[in-house]
Backbone as CSV, one residue per row, in Angstrom:
resi,resn,N_x,N_y,N_z,CA_x,CA_y,CA_z,C_x,C_y,C_z
1,MET,75.632,54.133,121.903,76.868,54.569,122.028,77.373,55.762,121.471
2,LEU,76.815,55.833,120.355,77.316,57.156,119.752,76.777,58.351,120.157
3,PHE,75.546,58.386,120.544,74.729,59.493,121.260,75.316,59.903,122.721
4,ILE,75.711,58.678,123.427,76.085,58.914,124.658,77.710,59.252,124.409
5,ALA,78.440,59.113,123.872,79.706,59.469,123.339,80.049,60.876,123.121
6,THR,79.001,61.683,122.759,78.746,63.065,122.753,79.632,63.930,124.135
7,SER,78.948,63.021,125.372,79.243,63.632,126.587,80.687,63.993,126.906
8,GLY,81.744,63.321,126.059,82.972,63.731,126.355,83.499,65.104,125.828
9,ALA,82.883,65.610,124.615,83.268,66.725,123.899,82.286,67.705,124.255
10,LEU,81.038,67.369,124.677,80.501,68.594,125.299,80.597,68.921,126.668
11,GLY,80.899,67.906,127.434,81.645,68.189,128.803,82.904,68.787,128.913
12,ARG,83.532,68.679,127.849,84.953,69.756,127.744,84.292,71.131,127.227
13,TYR,83.543,71.071,126.372,83.089,72.708,125.753,82.550,73.309,126.561
14,VAL,81.349,72.894,127.559,80.728,73.667,128.432,81.388,74.567,129.240
15,GLN,81.134,75.871,129.352,81.757,76.731,130.313,81.044,77.088,131.600
16,LEU,80.671,76.024,132.424,80.041,76.086,133.550,80.701,75.212,134.382
17,SER,80.588,75.461,135.642,80.951,74.283,136.830,80.449,73.111,136.659
18,VAL,80.748,72.095,137.096,80.265,70.773,136.930,79.098,70.539,137.668
19,PRO,78.823,70.705,138.860,77.421,70.614,139.412,76.402,71.402,138.780
20,ILE,76.677,72.759,138.100,75.755,73.364,137.695,75.356,72.778,136.138
21,THR,76.489,72.235,135.468,76.135,71.755,134.114,75.217,70.523,134.469
22,ILE,75.462,69.557,135.149,74.740,68.280,135.449,73.415,68.510,135.916
23,GLY,73.189,69.617,136.924,71.904,69.868,137.408,71.219,70.385,136.190
24,ALA,71.827,71.326,135.546,71.093,71.946,134.213,70.474,70.804,133.328
25,ARG,71.616,69.810,132.922,71.308,68.761,131.927,70.193,68.097,132.653
26,ALA,70.167,67.581,133.706,69.147,66.587,134.331,67.925,67.112,134.273
27,MET,67.778,68.529,134.583,66.559,69.102,134.439,66.042,69.096,133.149
28,LEU,66.884,69.437,132.082,66.278,69.700,130.757,65.998,68.198,130.291
29,ALA,66.964,67.245,130.495,66.404,65.905,130.159,65.184,65.398,130.900
30,PHE,64.926,65.692,131.936,63.621,65.405,132.655,62.662,65.873,131.684
31,ILE,62.374,67.274,131.583,61.403,67.807,130.837,61.124,66.881,129.464
32,ALA,62.227,66.865,128.609,62.370,65.876,127.323,61.480,64.875,127.561
33,LEU,61.798,64.030,128.601,61.681,62.609,128.939,60.150,62.728,129.157
34,PHE,59.966,63.679,130.275,58.693,63.463,130.631,57.678,63.685,129.507
35,ILE,57.823,64.615,128.840,57.036,64.886,127.458,56.806,63.685,126.584
36,TYR,58.066,62.973,126.494,58.035,61.983,125.482,57.061,60.786,126.162
37,CYS,57.343,60.754,127.544,56.601,59.171,128.399,54.996,59.686,128.192
38,LYS,54.529,60.925,128.231,53.149,61.328,127.931,52.669,61.129,126.662
39,TRP,53.617,61.584,125.755,53.293,61.504,124.306,52.924,60.010,123.812
40,LYS,53.798,59.204,124.341,53.716,57.616,124.044,52.829,56.780,125.142
41,GLY,52.445,57.383,125.871,51.350,56.818,126.901,52.327,55.919,128.113
42,PHE,53.241,56.087,127.995,53.903,55.171,129.143,53.761,55.468,130.578
43,SER,53.184,54.412,131.144,52.851,54.786,132.615,54.400,55.313,133.470
44,LEU,54.009,56.289,134.500,54.996,56.521,135.320,54.756,55.924,136.773
45,LYS,53.855,55.154,137.008,53.656,54.655,138.079,54.504,53.717,138.593
46,VAL,54.990,53.548,139.705,56.103,52.951,140.416,55.592,52.143,141.781
47,ASP,55.973,50.668,141.719,55.619,49.908,143.024,56.298,50.496,144.188
48,LYS,55.754,50.468,145.380,56.279,51.051,146.575,57.503,50.495,146.951
49,LYS,57.664,49.066,146.730,59.095,48.388,146.994,60.001,48.722,145.708
50,ASP,59.820,49.340,144.618,60.913,49.365,143.903,61.499,50.939,144.068
51,VAL,60.581,51.928,144.785,60.904,53.194,145.082,62.394,53.163,145.618
52,PRO,63.021,52.577,146.670,64.327,52.654,147.106,65.520,52.477,146.096
53,VAL,65.197,51.401,145.526,65.992,51.253,144.101,66.197,52.092,143.508
54,ILE,64.991,52.659,142.722,64.981,53.884,141.848,65.826,55.236,142.191
55,LEU,65.240,55.417,143.730,66.115,56.410,144.230,67.539,56.397,144.523
56,LEU,67.925,55.110,144.903,69.186,54.821,145.088,70.181,54.764,143.417
57,SER,69.275,54.368,142.618,70.179,54.283,141.323,70.248,55.798,140.662
58,GLY,69.139,56.453,141.104,69.277,58.032,140.701,70.248,58.548,141.215
59,LEU,70.585,58.362,142.594,71.676,59.154,143.288,72.811,58.380,142.868
60,LEU,73.056,57.129,142.491,74.355,56.961,141.797,74.522,57.260,140.529
61,MET,73.588,57.779,139.561,73.660,58.156,138.345,74.544,59.523,138.397
62,GLY,73.908,60.331,139.566,74.279,61.808,139.652,75.541,61.686,140.356
63,VAL,76.191,60.837,140.759,77.677,60.589,141.410,78.616,60.141,139.962
64,HIS,77.741,59.321,139.317,78.733,58.957,138.030,78.822,60.256,137.137
65,TRP,77.915,60.829,137.011,77.853,62.181,136.066,78.895,63.127,136.623
66,VAL,78.548,63.697,137.608,79.569,64.673,138.288,80.932,64.092,138.418
67,THR,81.224,63.143,138.647,82.596,62.739,138.958,83.247,62.423,137.666
68,TYR,82.530,61.875,136.498,83.085,61.861,135.239,83.312,63.170,134.640
69,PHE,82.412,64.116,134.817,82.703,65.681,134.143,83.746,66.230,135.026
70,TYR,84.108,65.992,136.065,85.532,66.337,136.663,86.640,65.625,136.044
71,ALA,86.510,64.470,135.818,87.453,63.592,135.089,87.666,64.504,133.775
72,LEU,86.608,64.803,133.154,87.017,65.485,131.806,87.625,66.921,131.867
73,LYS,87.036,67.656,132.696,87.756,68.888,133.120,89.089,68.792,133.375
74,LEU,89.710,68.000,134.220,90.820,67.667,134.671,91.869,67.243,133.495
75,SER,91.473,66.794,132.344,92.052,66.057,131.552,91.719,66.453,130.025
76,ASN,91.576,65.370,129.282,90.778,65.584,127.952,89.815,64.594,127.583
77,VAL,89.421,64.699,126.567,88.315,63.600,126.087,88.708,62.377,126.343
78,ALA,89.820,61.962,125.784,90.468,60.708,125.689,90.538,60.239,127.122
79,ILE,91.080,60.971,127.932,91.621,60.309,129.138,90.373,60.215,130.000
80,GLY,89.349,61.376,129.944,88.235,61.530,130.715,87.157,60.117,130.392
81,MET,86.927,59.894,129.099,86.275,58.734,128.837,86.755,57.250,128.844
82,LEU,87.973,57.127,128.538,88.433,55.900,128.870,88.529,55.632,130.018
83,SER,89.077,56.488,131.075,89.249,56.259,132.600,87.903,55.483,133.167
84,ILE,86.612,56.107,132.691,85.384,55.519,133.033,85.098,53.956,132.884
85,PHE,85.874,53.546,131.712,85.744,52.277,131.217,86.545,51.088,132.032
86,THR,86.817,51.558,133.238,87.117,50.439,134.431,85.887,49.795,134.661
87,TYR,84.682,50.450,134.226,83.442,49.852,134.847,82.961,48.505,134.385
88,PRO,83.510,48.202,133.015,83.363,46.635,132.928,84.023,45.618,133.929
89,VAL,85.339,46.328,134.157,86.116,45.373,135.188,85.318,45.121,136.441
90,ILE,84.966,46.139,137.119,84.214,46.151,138.298,82.957,45.513,138.245
91,THR,82.186,45.491,137.132,80.921,45.018,136.760,81.102,43.418,136.711
92,ALA,82.174,43.201,135.709,82.367,41.664,135.824,82.710,40.983,137.311
93,PHE,83.117,41.556,138.307,83.152,41.063,139.676,81.914,41.063,140.510
94,LEU,81.267,42.516,140.461,79.829,42.748,141.062,78.825,42.178,140.713
95,GLU,78.624,41.847,139.371,77.472,41.139,138.464,77.256,39.811,139.379
96,PRO,78.082,38.881,139.271,77.930,37.343,140.017,77.493,37.620,141.469
97,ILE,77.915,38.696,142.033,77.773,38.636,143.287,76.471,38.943,143.826
98,LEU,76.053,40.315,143.279,74.879,40.737,143.423,73.528,40.367,142.619
99,LEU,73.674,39.858,141.500,72.534,38.905,140.772,72.510,37.929,140.560
100,LYS,73.606,37.012,141.400,73.653,35.655,141.837,73.574,34.993,140.208
101,THR,74.436,35.660,139.224,74.724,35.257,137.916,76.100,34.315,137.669
102,LYS,76.125,33.431,137.004,77.310,32.648,136.833,78.476,33.341,136.269
103,PHE,79.631,33.121,137.259,80.808,33.967,136.544,81.503,33.183,135.617
104,GLU,81.963,34.147,134.700,82.564,33.537,133.477,83.932,34.284,133.371
105,LEU,84.824,33.066,133.235,86.290,33.360,133.093,86.640,34.362,132.102
106,MET,85.721,34.025,130.843,86.238,34.971,129.725,86.183,36.409,130.148
107,HIS,84.950,36.752,130.873,84.621,38.206,131.058,85.837,38.620,132.152
108,LEU,86.201,37.856,132.945,87.440,38.162,133.803,88.603,38.535,132.831
109,LEU,88.905,37.858,131.979,90.165,37.867,130.983,89.853,39.346,130.283
110,LEU,88.469,39.187,129.625,88.142,40.608,128.973,88.349,41.926,129.968
111,ALA,87.992,41.788,130.940,88.172,42.846,131.952,89.757,43.064,132.158
112,PHE,90.438,42.180,132.185,91.901,42.505,132.472,92.497,43.173,131.372
113,LEU,92.029,42.624,129.989,92.422,43.399,128.787,92.061,44.930,128.826
114,VAL,90.807,45.288,129.319,90.571,46.524,129.521,91.275,47.316,130.544
115,LEU,91.872,46.649,131.599,92.512,47.033,132.699,94.083,47.388,132.358
116,THR,94.441,46.664,131.239,95.561,46.739,130.885,95.961,47.979,129.738
117,GLY,94.553,48.150,129.208,94.504,49.459,128.236,94.650,50.520,129.260
118,MET,93.828,50.425,130.339,93.895,51.520,131.423,95.243,51.913,131.664
119,TYR,96.278,50.963,131.847,97.491,51.506,132.233,98.074,52.221,131.469
120,PHE,98.133,52.221,130.091,98.792,52.933,129.134,98.272,54.522,129.279
121,LEU,97.192,54.627,129.872,96.603,56.070,130.037,97.305,57.024,130.732
122,SER,97.843,56.219,131.986,98.751,56.916,133.010,99.700,55.855,133.398
123,PRO,100.808,55.633,132.911,101.895,54.666,133.209,102.474,54.977,134.863
124,THR,102.351,56.327,135.106,103.201,57.012,136.459,101.982,57.293,137.300
125,LEU,101.886,56.535,138.601,100.802,56.955,139.542,101.364,58.289,140.271
126,ASP,100.911,59.236,139.750,101.268,60.699,140.692,100.285,61.453,140.847
127,PHE,99.857,61.685,142.044,98.608,62.291,142.305,98.801,63.836,142.441
128,GLU,99.882,64.411,142.028,100.146,65.904,141.697,100.039,66.083,140.358
129,ASN,99.865,64.887,139.647,99.495,65.272,137.796,97.978,65.152,137.812
130,SER,97.381,65.966,137.073,96.153,66.409,137.060,95.626,65.242,136.241
131,TYR,96.114,64.854,135.311,95.911,63.347,134.781,95.385,62.097,135.487
132,THR,96.302,61.864,136.447,96.148,60.804,137.245,94.958,61.068,138.363
133,ILE,94.736,62.311,138.708,93.585,62.883,139.648,92.175,62.626,138.612
134,ALA,92.281,63.024,137.367,91.224,62.694,136.619,90.735,61.122,136.553
135,ILE,91.847,60.300,136.401,91.654,59.064,136.181,91.008,58.342,137.341
136,ALA,91.388,58.982,138.451,90.897,58.613,139.913,89.337,58.955,139.939
137,PHE,88.968,60.299,139.505,87.651,60.557,139.372,86.949,59.429,138.362
138,GLY,87.661,59.205,137.103,86.940,58.355,136.368,86.704,57.080,136.918
139,VAL,87.635,56.252,137.694,87.163,55.046,138.343,86.394,55.218,139.188
140,PHE,86.354,56.173,140.260,85.099,56.276,141.014,83.771,56.266,140.440
141,SER,83.734,57.114,139.121,82.389,57.148,138.314,81.949,55.964,137.715
142,ALA,83.134,54.980,137.720,82.739,53.949,136.859,82.125,52.828,137.869
143,LEU,82.536,52.999,139.309,82.159,52.368,140.466,80.456,52.561,140.621
144,ALA,80.360,53.877,140.594,78.927,54.415,140.753,77.986,53.944,139.458
145,TYR,78.723,54.005,138.445,77.868,53.429,137.167,77.472,52.155,137.102
146,ALA,78.548,51.295,137.751,78.310,49.768,137.451,77.574,49.353,138.465
147,LEU,77.327,49.964,139.653,76.498,49.709,140.576,75.017,50.117,139.999
148,ARG,74.762,51.156,139.561,73.446,51.612,139.019,73.039,50.729,137.904
149,ASN,73.815,50.498,137.042,73.463,49.378,136.073,72.928,47.996,136.833
150,ILE,73.838,47.508,137.522,73.591,46.208,138.205,72.134,46.577,138.748
151,LEU,71.822,47.490,139.648,70.564,47.914,140.289,69.269,47.700,139.324
152,LEU,69.198,48.303,138.353,68.380,48.685,137.252,68.247,47.542,136.460
153,LYS,69.037,46.611,136.209,68.979,45.297,135.371,67.506,44.631,135.512
154,LYS,67.329,44.217,136.514,66.005,43.358,136.829,64.640,44.507,136.607
155,LYS,65.070,45.865,137.031,63.494,46.832,136.762,63.474,47.128,135.316
156,VAL,64.605,46.833,134.359,64.356,47.242,133.032,63.273,46.162,132.289
157,ALA,63.112,44.986,132.864,62.295,44.263,132.504,60.688,44.425,132.668
158,LYS,60.712,44.996,133.915,59.416,45.514,134.449,59.041,47.021,134.045
159,TYR,59.930,47.802,133.868,59.529,49.324,133.431,60.112,49.593,132.298
160,ASN,59.519,50.561,131.493,60.082,51.336,130.324,61.415,52.142,130.572
161,GLY,62.440,51.997,129.538,63.692,52.527,129.649,63.518,54.043,129.762
162,SER,62.391,54.718,129.426,62.244,56.232,128.953,61.703,56.460,130.372
163,MET,61.014,55.557,130.923,60.360,56.088,132.380,61.370,56.155,133.564
164,LEU,62.269,55.062,133.318,63.216,54.976,134.340,64.223,56.305,134.311
165,MET,64.669,56.555,133.174,65.288,57.702,132.748,64.600,58.728,133.263
166,THR,63.459,59.035,133.169,62.544,60.203,133.577,63.036,60.491,135.247
167,TYR,62.658,59.416,135.911,62.868,59.492,137.604,64.554,59.789,137.870
168,GLN,65.256,59.142,136.967,66.934,59.287,137.164,67.274,60.805,137.103
169,THR,66.715,61.358,135.920,67.225,62.892,135.859,66.378,63.752,136.881
170,ALA,65.099,63.373,137.362,64.476,64.092,138.210,65.392,64.106,139.575
171,ILE,65.781,62.868,139.965,66.345,62.731,141.358,67.759,63.701,141.155
172,VAL,68.488,63.321,140.040,69.778,64.351,139.816,69.407,65.814,140.021
173,GLY,68.189,66.194,139.245,68.116,67.363,139.005,67.535,68.255,140.417
174,VAL,67.054,67.459,141.156,66.368,67.804,142.373,67.748,67.952,143.510
175,ILE,68.615,67.183,143.500,69.754,67.218,144.374,70.566,68.304,143.783
176,LEU,70.982,68.667,142.588,71.746,69.763,141.867,71.135,70.833,141.977
177,PHE,69.637,71.128,142.112,69.174,72.498,141.584,69.798,73.603,142.677
178,PRO,69.956,73.333,143.810,70.359,74.484,144.446,71.756,75.204,143.843
179,PHE,72.449,74.360,143.206,73.649,74.919,142.785,73.423,75.914,141.651
180,LEU,72.334,75.982,141.075,71.732,76.661,139.748,71.852,78.341,140.248
181,PHE,71.927,78.474,141.635,71.680,79.593,142.238,73.009,80.279,142.435
182,THR,74.052,79.597,142.341,75.292,80.266,142.583,75.882,81.040,141.487
183,VAL,75.289,81.110,140.287,75.543,82.020,139.018,74.403,82.771,138.584
184,SER,74.620,83.582,137.694,73.624,84.395,137.287,72.841,83.374,136.319
185,ALA,71.334,83.685,135.975,70.429,83.117,134.968,71.135,83.518,133.646
186,ASP,71.594,84.445,133.213,72.227,85.286,131.828,73.405,83.947,131.824
187,THR,74.306,83.589,132.825,75.471,82.744,132.481,75.001,81.375,132.212
188,ILE,73.949,81.022,132.699,73.674,79.671,132.450,72.899,79.551,130.891
189,ILE,71.889,80.746,130.767,71.362,80.681,129.431,72.380,80.935,128.219
190,SER,73.420,81.573,128.260,74.397,81.770,127.202,75.103,80.421,126.956
191,GLN,74.698,79.200,127.818,75.366,77.958,127.507,74.100,77.017,127.021
192,TRP,72.791,77.679,126.664,71.993,76.894,126.474,71.951,75.543,125.471
193,LYS,72.739,76.056,124.311,72.952,75.075,123.061,73.455,73.685,123.771
194,VAL,74.686,73.870,124.257,75.392,72.708,124.663,74.716,71.938,125.744
195,LEU,73.992,72.587,126.728,73.263,72.001,127.671,71.989,71.256,127.066
196,VAL,71.497,71.796,126.007,70.219,71.093,125.418,70.808,69.778,124.687
197,ALA,71.755,70.087,123.955,72.589,68.822,123.353,72.973,67.750,124.261
198,LEU,73.557,68.197,125.442,73.612,67.148,126.774,72.455,66.430,127.196
199,ALA,71.378,67.370,127.342,70.202,66.741,127.904,69.289,65.899,126.923
200,VAL,69.066,66.185,125.509,68.615,65.737,124.810,69.368,64.378,123.816
201,LEU,70.363,64.708,123.312,71.159,63.706,122.597,71.792,62.752,123.360
202,THR,72.583,63.157,124.346,73.409,62.444,125.336,72.556,61.479,126.342
203,THR,71.638,62.438,127.012,70.806,61.749,127.868,69.554,61.225,127.662
204,ALA,68.693,62.151,127.138,67.281,61.425,126.898,67.323,60.457,125.871
205,ILE,68.193,60.710,124.742,68.396,59.628,123.721,69.266,58.598,124.122
206,GLY,70.608,58.945,124.488,71.672,57.922,124.690,71.019,56.841,125.812
207,HIS,70.784,57.284,126.928,70.979,56.646,128.028,69.609,55.900,127.973
208,THR,68.486,56.496,127.267,67.087,55.535,127.257,67.282,54.413,126.363
209,MET,68.228,54.624,125.146,68.637,53.429,124.351,69.554,52.336,125.078
210,PHE,70.222,53.032,125.839,71.456,51.941,126.491,70.560,51.318,127.673
211,LEU,69.786,51.837,128.367,68.669,50.922,129.210,68.321,49.916,128.620
212,MET,67.620,50.223,127.361,66.987,49.091,126.800,67.659,48.001,126.338
213,THR,68.942,48.001,126.270,69.775,47.164,125.790,69.923,45.868,127.074
214,PHE,69.725,46.306,128.370,69.664,45.567,129.533,68.617,44.379,129.340
215,LYS,67.592,44.537,128.485,66.636,43.499,128.165,67.152,42.273,127.374
216,HIS,68.201,42.516,127.029,68.811,41.589,125.700,69.871,40.936,126.281
217,PHE,71.078,41.614,126.962,72.179,41.164,127.323,72.481,41.159,129.053
218,ASN,73.159,40.454,129.769,73.536,40.506,130.954,74.169,41.772,130.893
219,ILE,74.521,42.265,132.050,75.270,43.853,132.227,76.877,43.797,132.149
220,THR,77.409,42.593,132.283,78.931,42.875,131.841,78.902,42.547,130.737
221,THR,77.978,41.963,129.713,78.146,42.034,128.329,77.952,43.207,127.735
222,VAL,77.113,44.004,128.234,76.275,45.369,127.706,77.523,46.262,128.157
223,SER,78.189,46.002,129.522,79.386,46.967,129.803,80.524,46.760,128.570
224,ILE,80.883,45.796,128.322,82.163,45.649,127.573,81.593,45.998,126.289
225,LEU,80.474,45.667,125.703,80.141,46.045,124.243,80.192,47.599,124.107
226,SER,79.842,48.368,125.439,79.832,49.922,125.444,81.169,50.464,125.441
227,SER,82.163,49.366,125.536,83.568,50.061,125.224,83.855,50.874,124.111
228,VAL,83.072,50.871,123.039,83.436,51.465,121.993,83.033,52.801,122.034
229,GLN,82.280,53.305,122.983,81.791,54.721,123.477,83.108,55.552,123.439
230,PRO,84.074,55.326,124.193,85.239,56.329,124.275,85.804,56.359,122.879
231,VAL,85.853,55.279,121.880,86.399,55.375,120.441,85.368,56.627,119.675
232,TYR,84.085,56.437,119.792,83.467,57.608,119.365,83.606,58.959,119.733
233,GLY,83.890,58.933,121.140,84.100,60.157,121.946,85.382,60.826,121.477
234,ILE,86.526,59.944,121.350,87.646,60.451,120.872,87.589,61.222,119.587
235,ILE,87.156,60.314,118.429,86.898,60.913,117.267,86.296,62.025,117.337
236,ILE,85.086,62.334,118.053,84.288,63.633,118.074,84.980,64.559,118.793
237,GLY,85.894,64.399,119.891,86.690,65.466,120.195,87.966,65.775,119.317
238,ALA,88.694,65.095,118.715,89.563,65.386,117.469,88.910,66.387,116.402
239,ILE,87.943,65.923,116.167,87.232,66.637,114.955,86.700,68.011,115.478
240,PHE,85.932,67.988,116.689,85.285,69.524,117.160,86.258,70.303,118.047
241,LEU,87.194,69.401,118.844,87.894,70.327,119.807,89.439,70.186,119.567
242,SER,89.879,69.380,118.341,91.197,69.491,118.096,92.209,68.897,119.090
243,GLU,91.509,67.806,119.758,92.553,67.139,120.941,92.594,65.957,120.212
244,ILE,94.288,65.624,119.745,94.425,64.582,119.252,95.150,63.651,120.496
245,PRO,94.822,62.387,120.673,95.236,61.554,121.777,96.719,61.193,121.510
246,LYS,97.674,61.046,122.573,98.919,60.462,122.510,99.126,58.936,121.937
247,GLY,100.087,58.486,121.597,100.176,56.971,121.106,99.922,56.219,122.227
248,THR,100.111,56.800,123.463,100.016,55.524,124.585,98.537,55.289,124.795
249,THR,97.819,56.607,124.518,96.410,56.411,124.888,95.718,55.622,123.923
250,ILE,96.377,55.950,122.460,95.579,55.481,121.474,95.647,53.798,121.706
251,LEU,96.902,53.522,122.106,97.318,51.977,122.277,96.322,51.580,123.610
252,GLY,96.195,52.218,124.619,95.003,52.026,125.547,93.803,51.597,125.088
253,GLY,93.482,52.258,124.122,92.058,52.424,123.254,91.995,51.315,122.498
254,ILE,93.138,50.870,121.692,92.876,49.729,121.035,92.740,48.408,121.862
255,LEU,93.253,48.494,123.092,93.249,46.980,123.864,91.802,47.284,124.453
256,ILE,91.385,48.274,124.927,89.733,48.331,125.245,89.107,47.862,124.221
257,LEU,89.177,48.500,122.800,88.376,48.421,121.765,88.422,46.798,121.536
258,SER,89.439,46.075,121.532,89.793,44.701,121.169,88.987,43.845,122.384
259,SER,88.400,44.172,123.312,87.635,43.465,124.158,86.408,43.571,123.559
260,VAL,85.846,44.761,123.197,84.614,44.932,122.592,84.398,43.982,121.404
261,VAL,85.418,43.997,120.369,85.248,43.017,119.312,85.135,41.536,119.854
262,ILE,85.852,41.293,120.808,85.689,39.739,121.152,84.330,39.355,121.896
263,GLU,83.804,40.499,122.722,82.731,40.091,123.161,81.772,40.258,122.121
264,SER,81.586,40.844,121.447,80.679,41.067,120.311,80.596,39.689,119.613
265,ILE,81.569,39.008,119.094,81.717,37.940,118.497,81.062,36.891,119.404
266,ARG,81.461,36.776,120.814,80.896,35.782,121.552,79.292,35.825,121.723
267,SER,78.940,37.079,121.752,77.567,37.362,122.223,76.751,36.995,120.938
268,LYS,77.126,37.551,119.520,76.714,36.612,118.615,76.227,35.437,118.256
269,ARG,77.600,34.564,118.747,77.228,33.263,118.530,76.622,32.308,119.768
270,SER,76.292,33.280,120.637,75.567,32.569,121.620,73.742,32.761,121.416
271,THR,73.680,33.581,120.691,72.039,33.901,120.224,71.638,33.288,119.369
């Protein structure tokens, strides 16, 4: 979560359009992950029956990244990161339906706690306000992220996490590759440091480690535990971008973080 949390500050810092940023990030991450898989000897072979799921999950990952970065551009690190954490709420409803798992009332209550925290981010629903639009992008990003995680839940038991992320980044990179021709090569190269950080720290390392947790917890538990991510992100944004969140944003973050603590205790007791 600490590695993935760097996405907020890096997404705000990079001086490129969102499709170009995500396209370059995906391709650089693909190169890093491909080299890593070859070095470790991980097989990149995929059963034909799993190809549609991996393709769809890659597409959903691309939608998640693009809409998330638009949320960051339209607001700040705190609003952008906290808004996508409606995905535990969405996951709590979708996982029992799509994976036929047992519906737990506690997950619903924790999801409601996260939703209450979301309310304090934007108490007024005004779509002329860039923050409200940013939150809408964040919620849509959350939906794509929840669906992607649920799709890959069963595949993580079968395939290595680094291998799955290699395909995810390849799919996103191919889809967004044409956008790289809309600006000069010098413009993209000028941002190479932040793009490499996004590709290696956030994507190759962070998301691969995140996928590996699917082997040990159900998706709803993982999503709620990962709610600590925006807290890390807000701290990073405050240190490096001087973005100090408002009191209501902090209150919303506290409510979201409290759900993490509760679920952490429940998860530890059940193991």
